[in-house]
Backbone bond lengths (Angstrom), bond angles and torsions (degrees), N, CA, C in turn:
res aa  C-N    CA-C-N  psi(-1)  N-CA   C-N-CA  omega(-1)  CA-C   N-CA-C  phi
1 X - - - 1.496 - - 1.378 113.45 -
2 X 1.344 121.01 136.60 1.398 125.54 -174.92 1.556 106.51 -74.62
3 X 1.375 114.98 136.67 1.512 117.17 175.18 1.519 98.64 -69.53
4 X 1.310 114.18 130.93 1.545 121.70 -169.59 1.547 108.56 -122.09
5 X 1.243 116.44 122.95 1.491 118.56 171.93 1.492 109.22 -66.82
6 X 1.279 122.47 -36.92 1.494 127.26 169.49 1.514 110.99 -44.95
7 X 1.346 116.61 -48.46 1.375 120.43 -167.74 1.579 111.83 -78.23
8 X 1.360 112.62 -24.17 1.445 113.62 175.82 1.432 115.63 -75.66
9 X 1.207 119.14 -27.04 1.591 122.86 178.30 1.451 114.91 -79.33
10 X 1.254 119.93 124.99 1.433 123.60 171.89 1.409 114.26 -81.90
11 X 1.430 114.75 -21.43 1.426 113.75 170.69 1.507 100.85 -129.82
12 X 1.297 130.95 -82.59 1.478 131.14 172.81 1.411 110.76 -178.05
13 X 1.363 110.00 -177.88 1.436 114.43 -165.34 1.474 110.99 -66.98
14 X 1.354 115.74 -178.49 1.321 118.99 -152.23 1.449 118.17 -133.04
15 X 1.277 123.88 177.71 1.449 128.54 171.85 1.419 115.74 -89.32
16 X 1.271 121.08 148.92 1.444 129.82 178.80 1.603 105.50 -99.77
17 X 1.299 116.81 155.46 1.484 118.88 -170.55 1.416 117.74 -101.39
18 X 1.304 115.67 155.89 1.439 121.24 -176.51 1.615 107.66 -81.78
19 X 1.214 108.97 142.36 1.587 114.91 177.18 1.536 109.87 -96.86
20 X 1.477 107.71 53.70 1.398 115.88 169.21 1.351 114.10 -129.90
21 X 1.358 120.65 147.65 1.492 123.26 177.58 1.433 108.50 -99.75
22 X 1.364 117.87 120.14 1.505 125.23 177.34 1.509 112.02 -76.65
23 X 1.279 110.43 120.97 1.573 110.82 177.85 1.400 110.62 -91.55
24 X 1.340 115.60 -174.47 1.557 121.42 -178.46 1.491 109.07 -61.19
25 X 1.261 115.74 157.31 1.439 122.81 172.52 1.534 111.89 -58.65
26 X 1.482 117.08 154.38 1.395 115.51 -177.20 1.622 111.78 -57.06
27 X 1.362 110.51 138.25 1.538 116.46 -179.74 1.403 114.55 81.23
28 X 1.245 120.19 -4.13 1.453 125.47 175.83 1.516 111.68 -79.96
29 X 1.306 118.73 140.40 1.539 116.44 169.74 1.319 107.61 -76.18
30 X 1.368 116.20 144.71 1.464 123.85 170.59 1.468 114.47 -65.63
31 X 1.241 119.82 146.23 1.496 130.09 -178.74 1.459 108.31 -88.23
32 X 1.350 120.21 122.04 1.402 124.55 -177.14 1.521 108.40 -64.49
33 X 1.285 117.23 136.82 1.484 118.63 176.23 1.501 123.24 64.38
34 X 1.481 108.31 10.07 1.427 114.87 178.02 1.552 115.35 -64.44
35 X 1.352 112.89 124.19 1.492 115.08 -179.76 1.563 111.70 -70.05
36 X 1.305 119.04 140.51 1.470 124.21 -178.50 1.539 103.64 -119.63
37 X 1.468 112.08 120.66 1.459 117.56 177.73 1.387 107.68 -97.01
38 X 1.408 120.37 121.91 1.420 125.87 170.12 1.523 113.53 -95.47
39 X 1.224 118.97 139.94 1.412 126.78 171.67 1.436 114.38 -129.41
40 X 1.319 122.44 157.38 1.422 131.74 178.96 1.420 113.92 -116.78
41 X 1.311 116.88 125.16 1.473 117.90 177.89 1.506 109.23 -68.56
42 X 1.376 108.99 129.18 1.485 118.70 173.25 1.542 114.30 -87.83
43 X 1.304 108.12 -47.56 1.592 117.79 -177.30 1.377 108.62 -167.95
44 X 1.440 118.02 144.75 1.525 121.17 170.08 1.485 104.96 -139.99
45 X 1.404 110.58 151.48 1.431 119.18 171.59 1.496 112.60 159.16
46 X 1.255 122.22 -142.97 1.432 129.16 177.73 1.526 109.85 -110.79
47 X 1.336 114.19 141.80 1.404 123.45 179.39 1.497 118.78 -140.97
48 X 1.263 113.64 58.89 1.623 114.04 -179.23 1.551 108.96 -70.02
49 X 1.281 111.27 154.64 1.506 120.90 175.06 1.515 116.56 -141.18
50 X 1.213 119.31 152.03 1.538 121.36 -179.94 1.516 110.07 -149.18
51 X 1.222 126.54 133.88 1.451 125.86 172.79 1.547 108.54 -136.46
52 X 1.251 114.55 147.99 1.443 127.28 -174.39 1.582 107.50 -114.74
53 X 1.348 108.23 141.19 1.487 115.21 -174.90 1.641 103.76 -132.51
54 X 1.401 113.82 158.73 1.461 112.03 179.94 1.550 108.17 -85.11
55 X 1.426 118.03 -18.75 1.478 115.35 177.73 1.625 102.07 -163.77
56 X 1.286 111.07 172.83 1.467 118.04 172.09 1.535 116.45 -44.99
57 X 1.207 120.42 116.27 1.496 117.13 -175.55 1.369 120.44 70.19
58 X 1.434 119.94 5.18 1.373 127.34 -179.65 1.540 110.66 -77.70
59 X 1.383 115.86 176.80 1.315 123.02 179.90 1.590 114.41 -66.43
60 X 1.432 116.28 144.97 1.372 115.02 179.33 1.594 111.71 -73.96
61 X 1.362 115.48 128.67 1.539 124.21 -177.90 1.468 105.93 -88.31
62 X 1.209 117.29 -42.41 1.601 116.93 -175.20 1.596 108.60 -160.20
63 X 1.390 113.25 145.84 1.431 115.40 -177.14 1.570 106.07 -143.84
64 X 1.233 117.44 145.23 1.435 123.52 164.83 1.513 111.88 -131.38
65 X 1.356 114.66 134.98 1.444 128.65 179.32 1.458 113.08 -119.36
66 X 1.289 122.98 111.53 1.548 118.78 -158.88 1.543 101.34 -127.19
67 X 1.335 111.81 138.21 1.397 125.69 175.91 1.443 114.85 -118.32
68 X 1.337 126.29 116.34 1.440 127.26 169.41 1.528 100.91 -102.80
69 X 1.305 121.28 103.45 1.464 119.51 -176.15 1.458 111.27 -95.41
70 X 1.211 109.45 124.83 1.521 119.59 170.27 1.484 124.72 -84.78
71 X 1.319 108.44 -19.72 1.517 113.79 172.11 1.603 103.07 -167.30
72 X 1.374 107.87 140.22 1.440 124.99 168.19 1.321 116.81 -161.76
73 X 1.250 125.51 169.76 1.528 127.40 176.52 1.522 108.02 -60.66
74 X 1.288 119.35 -22.01 1.520 120.90 -175.87 1.566 106.28 -103.99
75 X 1.265 117.36 11.34 1.457 115.56 175.99 1.537 114.78 95.37
76 X 1.293 116.12 -162.92 1.353 117.20 -176.37 1.669 108.25 -104.25
77 X 1.302 110.84 177.69 1.572 112.75 179.50 1.496 113.13 148.21
78 X 1.372 113.94 -162.72 1.415 119.73 -178.18 1.505 107.42 -135.09
79 X 1.262 115.43 147.00 1.577 120.70 174.44 1.511 106.43 -148.23
80 X 1.366 109.64 117.26 1.495 122.12 -175.72 1.477 113.77 -118.34
81 X 1.324 119.48 106.80 1.376 124.76 173.47 1.520 116.66 -88.01
82 X 1.341 113.72 124.37 1.407 122.15 -175.02 1.522 110.47 -123.45
83 X 1.334 119.18 118.68 1.450 124.29 179.34 1.452 110.67 -128.63
84 X 1.390 118.46 134.98 1.486 124.52 170.95 1.379 112.36 -113.15
85 X 1.198 121.78 125.03 1.598 126.57 -177.13 1.505 106.72 63.47
86 X 1.365 125.11 -132.57 1.414 124.58 177.21 1.385 109.44 -93.48
87 X 1.366 124.41 9.48 1.493 122.34 -175.27 1.487 118.16 66.61
88 X 1.291 119.15 8.30 1.418 123.77 -172.99 1.608 112.35 -109.39
89 X 1.296 118.49 -17.79 1.410 122.76 -175.22 1.538 112.34 -74.33
90 X 1.298 124.77 160.66 1.411 124.52 -177.85 1.468 111.78 -69.24
91 X 1.323 122.07 -16.86 1.429 119.45 175.56 1.539 112.17 -111.89
92 X 1.311 115.85 1.48 1.498 120.95 179.14 1.564 110.22 -71.83
93 X 1.457 117.60 151.01 1.280 121.15 174.10 1.614 109.12 -104.81
94 X 1.275 114.42 140.44 1.458 124.35 165.14 1.447 113.28 -138.91
95 X 1.269 114.86 87.41 1.484 121.42 -169.25 1.533 110.73 -115.76
96 X 1.359 116.65 152.89 1.462 119.49 157.39 1.562 109.77 -122.99
97 X 1.226 115.42 108.68 1.435 117.38 -178.24 1.731 105.41 -89.06
98 X 1.264 114.51 136.48 1.448 122.74 -175.12 1.472 116.41 -153.97
99 X 1.235 112.84 157.07 1.510 119.16 168.78 1.530 114.61 -114.33
100 X 1.337 115.52 10.10 1.395 123.15 -179.34 1.579 104.92 -153.66
101 X 1.429 112.71 99.57 1.405 116.35 -176.93 1.572 113.74 -67.60
102 X 1.182 113.37 -38.72 1.582 112.72 174.34 1.480 114.56 -56.26
103 X 1.393 113.98 -40.68 1.523 120.23 -178.15 1.581 103.06 -69.42
104 X 1.306 123.62 -42.78 1.412 126.15 -179.48 1.541 109.02 -59.49
105 X 1.408 116.65 -42.46 1.446 113.19 -178.96 1.673 108.92 -70.12
106 X 1.322 115.98 -32.60 1.413 121.22 -178.58 1.566 108.84 -64.98
107 X 1.213 113.70 -48.03 1.542 120.92 -179.42 1.597 110.57 -62.20
108 X 1.328 110.42 -44.12 1.479 110.91 178.87 1.555 113.80 -70.74
109 X 1.288 120.79 -45.01 1.449 122.09 -168.04 1.531 110.40 -93.62
110 X 1.297 121.77 -30.29 1.474 126.89 -172.48 1.458 113.32 -107.00
111 X 1.246 117.64 -12.98 1.509 126.44 -177.97 1.435 117.23 -109.90
112 X 1.464 112.42 -74.39 1.302 125.30 -173.44 1.574 109.07 -70.36
113 X 1.278 115.97 -41.70 1.510 118.77 -178.38 1.401 115.33 -68.27
114 X 1.449 117.25 -24.72 1.437 123.06 170.64 1.310 117.63 -63.76
115 X 1.528 113.94 -28.16 1.454 117.91 -176.08 1.572 109.58 -95.64
116 X 1.395 112.87 -32.51 1.388 119.45 179.27 1.533 111.52 -127.49
117 X 1.254 120.87 92.24 1.485 125.68 -168.17 1.580 117.19 -41.94
118 X 1.385 110.36 -43.33 1.473 116.58 177.68 1.559 116.11 -95.38
119 X 1.214 107.98 25.60 1.576 109.88 -170.92 1.526 109.28 -59.93
120 X 1.390 122.79 -39.59 1.288 127.22 -176.50 1.547 121.21 -93.90
121 X 1.490 110.65 22.79 1.327 119.46 179.31 1.427 111.73 -122.00
122 X 1.389 115.76 114.24 1.397 130.41 2.68 1.606 112.00 -69.73
123 X 1.213 119.09 162.57 1.471 116.34 -179.12 1.523 114.79 -73.34
124 X 1.317 113.51 157.10 1.537 119.41 -174.42 1.521 103.93 -87.93
125 X 1.386 118.17 154.85 1.308 128.99 179.71 1.551 101.47 -94.63
126 X 1.479 115.32 120.04 1.449 117.98 -179.22 1.555 107.54 -82.16
127 X 1.434 107.59 135.82 1.427 112.75 178.78 1.450 108.71 -134.72
128 X 1.348 121.54 128.36 1.424 124.79 175.40 1.511 116.85 -69.94
129 X 1.292 112.83 131.27 1.516 117.28 -169.61 1.494 115.63 -147.42
130 X 1.310 116.72 168.16 1.518 118.25 176.14 1.594 101.91 -121.20
131 X 1.295 112.80 164.52 1.470 119.41 -163.88 1.597 110.65 -138.12
132 X 1.236 119.39 144.77 1.502 128.65 173.93 1.467 108.10 -160.24
133 X 1.425 111.34 167.84 1.514 116.69 167.63 1.480 110.66 -142.41
134 X 1.353 116.44 166.38 1.459 122.57 169.67 1.573 103.42 -133.36
135 X 1.328 113.26 168.74 1.446 125.10 178.84 1.495 110.55 105.41
136 X 1.286 113.26 169.48 1.512 121.32 -175.64 1.590 112.23 -97.60
137 X 1.332 117.08 -5.37 1.423 125.92 -174.93 1.487 113.35 55.55
138 X 1.204 121.71 15.39 1.451 130.52 167.84 1.456 113.23 -103.21
139 X 1.301 119.29 -41.69 1.496 121.41 177.00 1.527 107.45 -114.45
140 X 1.329 112.78 -46.15 1.532 112.23 -173.75 1.666 107.98 -146.78
141 X 1.246 109.68 149.52 1.570 113.73 174.87 1.495 107.27 -150.88
142 X 1.308 113.28 149.80 1.514 119.47 -177.27 1.524 102.56 -136.88
143 X 1.420 116.06 126.53 1.401 119.07 171.62 1.506 106.18 -104.29
144 X 1.386 110.28 140.11 1.466 121.07 -170.54 1.525 109.81 -120.97
145 X 1.352 118.57 116.83 1.444 123.27 -179.07 1.615 106.23 -114.85
146 X 1.323 116.61 119.73 1.534 117.35 178.71 1.466 112.13 -117.85
147 X 1.225 115.46 135.10 1.509 123.77 167.60 1.503 113.59 -122.22
148 X 1.231 120.75 -177.62 1.444 122.74 167.49 1.506 114.41 -55.95
149 X 1.292 109.34 -40.52 1.551 113.35 -174.62 1.473 114.25 -107.56
150 X 1.295 124.28 -24.64 1.433 128.91 -179.71 1.496 117.50 -116.72
151 X 1.232 117.80 140.15 1.507 125.99 169.71 1.497 108.58 -120.19
152 X 1.251 122.40 100.62 1.449 119.84 -170.90 1.577 103.17 -110.96
153 X 1.293 115.07 127.53 1.553 121.41 -179.18 1.521 106.01 -126.48
154 X 1.291 115.90 122.57 1.428 124.09 -177.84 1.513 108.81 -120.40
155 X 1.418 113.77 123.26 1.469 118.61 -173.61 1.546 110.85 -121.46
156 X 1.243 117.96 134.07 1.481 126.83 172.42 1.555 108.77 -112.04
157 X 1.288 116.41 131.04 1.473 118.72 175.46 1.504 108.71 -133.34
158 X 1.383 116.17 160.63 1.472 126.15 176.82 1.465 104.45 66.66
159 X 1.361 118.83 63.06 1.423 124.32 -172.94 1.634 110.67 -88.27
160 X 1.331 116.02 135.93 1.366 114.79 174.28 1.496 114.81 -76.66
161 X 1.348 120.43 169.04 1.482 118.70 168.65 1.455 113.49 -56.19
162 X 1.303 121.64 155.85 1.380 125.83 178.34 1.535 110.18 -69.98
163 X 1.398 116.15 135.68 1.450 118.91 175.85 1.557 105.56 -129.06
164 X 1.346 110.26 149.32 1.550 117.49 174.58 1.475 112.14 -71.77
165 X 1.221 124.13 134.43 1.504 125.52 172.32 1.599 105.97 -131.18
166 X 1.394 106.49 154.00 1.576 112.63 171.41 1.413 107.86 -148.81
167 X 1.304 115.82 145.15 1.451 128.41 174.81 1.546 117.59 -125.96
168 X 1.254 118.39 141.46 1.447 120.59 165.74 1.449 112.27 -122.55
169 X 1.373 117.68 77.82 1.430 114.98 -179.80 1.522 116.22 -71.39
170 X 1.314 122.81 161.56 1.400 121.51 -177.53 1.605 123.23 -65.29
171 X 1.349 110.57 12.70 1.422 116.42 -179.82 1.548 109.81 -98.28
172 X 1.227 116.23 11.29 1.497 119.29 170.47 1.520 112.10 90.98
173 X 1.328 122.04 -11.23 1.509 122.97 174.97 1.414 114.50 -75.99
174 X 1.252 115.03 149.54 1.556 124.89 158.18 1.461 110.58 -100.41
175 X 1.311 124.36 118.04 1.276 127.63 -175.41 1.565 109.00 -118.66
176 X 1.347 109.31 126.05 1.468 115.72 -176.69 1.669 110.52 -134.59
177 X 1.260 117.71 142.29 1.444 118.93 -171.83 1.535 115.78 -163.47
178 X 1.279 117.63 169.33 1.430 120.76 171.75 1.523 111.45 -112.85
179 X 1.240 118.36 120.05 1.567 118.42 -171.88 1.593 108.52 -116.04
180 X 1.351 109.56 140.84 1.433 119.96 170.41 1.452 106.11 -123.22
181 X 1.382 117.36 120.70 1.407 123.26 179.31 1.521 110.06 -85.28
182 X 1.455 114.71 139.88 1.401 121.58 175.59 1.486 115.43 -101.66
183 X 1.293 119.31 137.32 1.370 118.76 175.87 1.538 114.72 -86.17
184 X 1.265 118.69 -19.84 1.473 126.13 -175.75 1.584 105.20 -136.85
185 X 1.374 111.89 152.30 1.463 119.66 169.48 1.520 113.75 -172.69
186 X 1.296 113.44 171.36 1.449 118.23 177.98 1.470 107.58 -157.49
187 X 1.253 115.53 166.46 1.580 126.41 -177.58 1.581 100.69 -135.69
188 X 1.356 109.90 128.81 1.461 117.46 171.65 1.578 112.58 -125.96
189 X 1.299 110.39 132.57 1.433 115.99 -176.52 1.630 109.38 -123.53
190 X 1.349 105.55 110.92 1.604 113.53 -175.23 1.459 106.55 61.93
191 X 1.317 122.62 40.43 1.409 130.70 168.34 1.447 110.66 82.99
192 X 1.299 121.70 0.35 1.500 124.69 179.42 1.493 106.51 -96.94
193 X 1.318 117.84 122.92 1.516 122.96 168.56 1.496 111.83 -68.78
194 X 1.339 112.75 126.77 1.445 118.39 -176.28 1.609 106.18 -81.98
195 X 1.342 119.06 146.23 1.374 126.14 177.59 1.583 112.15 -61.27
196 X 1.356 108.06 153.47 1.529 110.65 171.37 1.576 103.07 114.37
197 X 1.327 110.78 167.80 1.630 121.11 178.84 1.352 106.19 -144.34
198 X 1.459 112.10 178.18 1.429 122.92 -178.83 1.472 102.88 -91.95
199 X 1.346 121.14 131.07 1.512 126.79 174.89 1.417 105.46 -125.56
200 X 1.398 115.84 133.02 1.520 118.00 175.73 1.510 112.96 -67.68
201 X 1.266 117.75 150.09 1.537 124.98 176.58 1.502 105.51 -132.94
202 X 1.334 115.87 144.19 1.414 117.10 171.05 1.526 119.69 -56.80
203 X 1.224 119.92 115.58 1.426 119.70 -179.53 1.447 115.07 71.24
204 X 1.377 119.72 5.09 1.545 120.10 -172.85 1.555 109.50 -130.18
205 X 1.239 124.73 89.56 1.405 115.73 -175.74 1.558 107.53 -78.15
206 X 1.414 111.42 139.29 1.397 114.52 -175.34 1.595 116.47 -99.28
207 X 1.329 111.10 0.40 1.478 118.25 176.87 1.609 103.88 -152.91
208 X 1.349 107.59 129.08 1.569 111.92 -175.85 1.555 110.17 -162.13
209 X 1.235 114.78 156.77 1.539 121.13 160.51 1.482 108.60 -102.68
210 X 1.299 111.51 149.29 1.540 116.74 179.22 1.482 101.00 -137.25
211 X 1.456 115.83 125.60 1.501 122.64 176.56 1.576 105.61 -120.17
212 X 1.292 112.63 161.25 1.447 126.52 177.20 1.563 104.56 44.63
213 X 1.342 113.29 47.45 1.557 114.92 179.04 1.654 103.74 -86.75
214 X 1.307 110.85 127.75 1.459 115.49 -172.66 1.483 108.21 -138.15
215 X 1.410 114.80 125.49 1.312 121.68 177.38 1.434 113.37 -98.81
216 X 1.325 128.28 125.80 1.390 129.00 -178.66 1.620 109.80 -128.69
217 X 1.389 103.69 140.90 1.492 108.64 -174.61 1.644 108.72 -110.52
């Protein structure tokens, strides 16, 4: 079974934190000896995910982990991880589609691999691509990643209302996000719908949208 970022999150990825100390409201007297916590923003943006299984609790047949980065030290852009099966077979895909290769390396090595140590083993094939989406993000949404060789379309349907989520994994990050869980979804590669379906798991959404996801250190 593929080590899945999607499976690790009970909600979804998170917000990174501001390196600013908030003082007292205007006109308020400062509190003597008050501790000030400073955090640095690591990354912030959207991070939806979807994975398909052949049955409840069965092996993962395909997975997409998608980043639309609104801010990072490497700038903005898109990073879309696509894996079929375990990514090791001769016909399996293990791609990272991106429009900013420095950002893709940052997300792979400094973000995802900090949460999942063997995330990039085996390594992903980097593919230059363009990105777009359709849908209202209330009922349905489709993320479209296009390269010269691959056209990957990932669709989430039956979305729940947005809920706030927060995680404090042992890697030192504070992760905050808004998550919308999907009841249904699909992945298409070059027009072909990949096998598998969305199956609910206790505490582990297999298909979701994540907005305002910020990781703070």
